[in-house]
N, C-alpha and C positions, 0 to 999 in steps of 0.2 A: 625917239626911245621906244623899244618893243615891251610888250605886257610884262616879262619877267623882269627887266630893269625898272619898269615903273613901280611894280610890286614892292621890289626891294627898298628902292629909294623912297617910297610913301611910308613904309613900317619902319624904316630905320632912321627917320628923321633927316633924309636927305633932300635933293631938290628934283621931284619928278617933273615932267612937263606938264603933267596933270594927274590927278589921283585916280585910280582904278575905280570904275564904275560899276559898282555891285548892289544893285536895289534890292535884292534878295531873293529866294527861291520859294514859289508857290507850292504847296502841298495839293494832293490829289482833289480834295474838295474844293479848293481855291481854284484850281485850273477847270473843274466842271462848272462853277459860277462863272469864270470870265468866259467860256465858251458859250453860254447862256445869254451872256451879254454882248456877244458880237465878235468875240476873238475866234477866227476859224480855226486854228490848232493851239490850244495853250500851251503845248510841249515846246513850241517855238515863240513862246512870248518875249524873249530878248531880241530875236530878230525884228519881230514886229515893233518892239520899243524903239529899236534902232532906226527904222522907217519912219516912225512917227516924229522921233525927235531930231532926225536929220543928221545923226551921228554914223560916220562910215566906219563899219567894223574892221576889225586890225587881225586878219586871220594869220595864223602862225604860218611860216615857210618850211618848219622842221618837223621831221616825222615824231609824231606823239607816241610815247609810251609811258608806263610806270613800273616801278620795281616788280609789281605783281605777287608780292610776297604775303603771307597770311599770318597775323598774330592771333587767329582764333584757334580753338581747340581742334586738334586732329586725332582721332575721327571725332565729328558731332554726334551726339545722341540722335537715335532714330526719333523723328517727329511724327506723333500720331495724336489722333481725336480720341480722347477717353470717354467723351460723353458730350452730347448735343441736347439740350432741352433748356425750357423756358427762356429762349432767347439768347442763349450764351452757348459758346464752345468752352470745354475744359480741354486742355491740349498738354500732352507731354512734349515740350518744345526741344529745340536742338540743343539747347544749353544745359539740358538736364532738370529743368524746372516745370512744376506744374503750374499753368497759367490759364487764366479765365479771360475771354473776349467776347464782347457782343457779337451775334451773328449778323448783326448789320453789315458787319464787315466779314471778308473771307478770313478764316483762321490764320493765313498765312500771313497776315498783316502782323503778327507777333515777330516775325523776322526782321522787319526794317519799318523805319519810320516813313511810310507812303502817305500817312495822313496823322491828324491828331486822335490818336486812339487811346483810350482809357483801358488799362489790364488791370487784373488782379493777380497776386501770386499767392498761390496755396502751399507750395513747398519748394524748397531748394536743394541743390545737389550734394552741399557740403554741409553735414550736420554733425559729423563725427570725425575723428581722425582717421578712421578707416575709409570713410568717404574721400577725405583729403588725398590719402595716398593713392586712390584710384583715379582721383581727378589729376593729379600730376602728370600721370601717365600720358594724358592728351596734350601736355604742353612741352613738347621736345622740341628744341630748336631744329635737330636734324632728321626729325620725320619726314619720309617721303612725301612730296606734295606741298611742303611748306614753300619751296621755291619754285617758281616755274622752270620748266626744262629749258627755256631760252633767257634765263636769268642772266647770264654773262652778256649776250646780246643786247638785252634792255640797258644794262649798266653803261654799256659802251655809249649808246645813244644818249642817256642821261648825263654821261661825263663830258659831252661836247660843250666847249666853251662858249660856242656861238647860238646855243639852243635858246629860242626865243620866247618859250613858255614856261612856267614855273612846275618844278617838280617837287613832291612831297610824300611822306608817309604819316600814318596816323594809326595810333594805338591806344586803349585803355590805360588811364592811370591806375594806381592801386587801389583807390576808393571805389572806383568804377568797377573794377575787376572782381575784388571781394565782395562787393555787394550782389554781383552776379552769382558769384559760388554760395554766398550764406545768407543773401536776403539784407535788406536795409536793418530790420529788428535785429535778426541774428548777429550781423557784424557788429552793431553797437553794443550788443550784450558781451558779446567776446572781448571787445575792447575794453570792457569793465573786468571781466570775470576771468579772462584768460588772455591778457594782452600778449604773453610769451609766444601763443599760436598765431595770433595775428601778426606778430612781427615776422614769424616763420613764413607765413603766407606772402607777406609783402616782400620779403628778401628773395623768396622764390620767382615772384612776377618781376621783380626788379632784375633778376639775373636772367630769366627766360628772355624779356624784352631786348635787353643788352646784348645777348647773344644771338638773337634773331635780326637785332638792328645791324650788327657790326659789319657782316659782308656788305650791306648795302650802304654804309657810311664810307667803307673802304674803296667801293668801286663806282658809285655813282656821284653826283654833284647836286646835292638837294639843295631846295630854298627853303624848306620849312619842313620841321617835325611838329606833327599836331598831337596833343595829349588830351583826352577826353576824361573829366572826372564828375561832371554834374552833381556837385556836394554841397549845394546851398538851396535854402528855402528861399521865402519871399523877403525875408528880414535878416536872416543869420546862415552862417554855415551849419552844415548838418553836424558837424562836430568842432569842438573848440579848437582854436588856433595852437592851443598846447598839444592837443592830439594830433592835430595835422603834421606839428614838427616831429613828434614821436613815431608817428606810424607811416606817414606819406611822404615826408621830406628826405629820408634815406633814398628812396627811389629816384626822386629829382636829383638828387645830389650824385647819384650813379649815373644817370643817363646825360645830364646836361654837358658834363666835361666831353664825353665822347662824341657828343653831337657837335659841339663847337670845335673841337679838335679836327673834325672832318672838313671845316669850312662851311657848314651849313649856317647860315647868319640868324634864322628866326625860328624860336621855339615857342609853339602858341599853345595856350591853355585853355580848354573850352569846359566853362561850367555855367549853367543856368543859375538863377537865384542871386540873392544878394552876395557880393563877392569882395567887398570893401575890406572886411577883416583878413581875407586870403591873399590879396594882392601883395601885400608886405613879405609875406613867405614865398611867393613865387619869385619875387625880386631877388629875395635872398637866395635863390637857388639858381638864378641866371635864366628865367623864363623872361622873355622880353615883349610877348605880345597876349593879349587874352581877349575872349569874346564870349558871349555875344551881347554883353552889357545891356541886359534887360532892364527897361526903365520902370516898369510895373513893380519890379523887385526892388525899388529905391537906389538903382544904380544910377549915378549922375556922373557922365563922362567929363564933362566941365569941372564939377569938383574933385574926380580922380586926378585930373590932369594939374590941378592945382596942389592937390596933395602929394601925389607922386612925381610930379615933374616929367622929365623924359627918361625915367628909368623903365617905363614900360610903355607899350603901344596898344593899340586897340583896332578892333574890327566890330561892326554892327553898331549899336548905341543909339540908334534912330527908333522912336517910339511907335510899336505897330499900331497902338490905338489912336495916335494923331494920324496914321495914314489912313485908318478906316474913317475917321471922322472927316478927312480932307479939307479943302478950302483954308481958310486963315489959319486953323489949328495947325496942320501940316507945315504951312508957310512959316509959322512961329516956331515950328520945332526944328527944322532946317536952320533956322536963324540961330536956335540955341547951341547947336553944335559947332556951327560955322567957326568960332574961333578955334576949337581944337582941330578941325580940318585945316586951317591956315598955318596952326603951330607945327603940323607934322605928325607923323607916328599914328596916323589913323586913317582907315578906310570906312568909311561910313556906310552903314546899310540898316536893313530891318534889323530889329533886336532879336530875332529868331526866325522860324520859318514863317511864311507870309500866310496868314489864316484867312478863313473864308469869309470874313466880315469886311474884308478889304475888297471894294469893287474895282473891277477894271478902269473905269474912268478915273477914279481917285488914285489908283496905282500909278497910272500914266501922269497924272498931274503931279505926284510925289517924285516920279522919276525924272521928270523935267525940272524940278527943282533941284533935285541930288544933281543931275549932269550940269547945271549952271555952277552950282556951288564946288564942283570937284573940276571945273575947267573944261568940260566937253562941249558946251553949247554957250 
């Protein structure tokens, strides 16, 4: 069974020969720690794990590519530092927001999650309807550059039924995207004070994503479509389930039928925080996998399986705090999730990016336990 077949079988409650081995990815500070602890090149940590654990890598024998399509704004805003003092940068970022970040990091950390970096937002690009009319111009599915010049060739490779690696696309859900436009507080206020405006923005985003996605769905053969929402705190969703159904679910209900009609079998919702009150809505909409199932946010994957049965699968779900403690604590944690691994519809791994309080020796011990639980050793 190749990696692609195994991935599908594992998440769709099939019969994989073994469950994919995905212990999790370290951030920049974690890799720096591991190199101090003796790992020669932490960017190649998986290769080293394979050697230590005696696992034979399974390299793909087919040409790798992706659709290469951008769901981001085109053009982006000009990025520039507005101020640097008292240990902080204040930056006008590529999304049009005014953002503050510690100068412990290069200001370009604003662009991507290279490490665990705290940021502060001072201003967001959509405060008025005039701002919104200007923002819409940056999200045209037909804008030059949205699709790569070799898009057709890429899709031919991805349509090959013999392809042995997974292919996917990923884009923001409506909550995530509107929060980038309006800010968390601004969006929540609008949901209460001007719901018609919020519904208008959600409908625009839903149609933009659908139109951008349709050529990919028609010409490639995807294994997964990923949606990012990050719409929950430690104990609850950021907005009520009723508001999710009102504002967000129409987008899901627009996208999911098109994705399923294309033959793509996995629709994966990514949200940090406690997602127990959101999972029923995702299931209603046909979303069949979610992640990362953060244990510190009171998510219990064993309880979720009892509550929701096989209506939804999971990735992640292994408590990063237990990995950091190591020893019997991580052994007990793997034992805790083992019934869900055996039941199927689950690819276990660290329940978010691997933080720097996890040592390289503890990560190796955890990976060994995970490899045994998933059938690799």
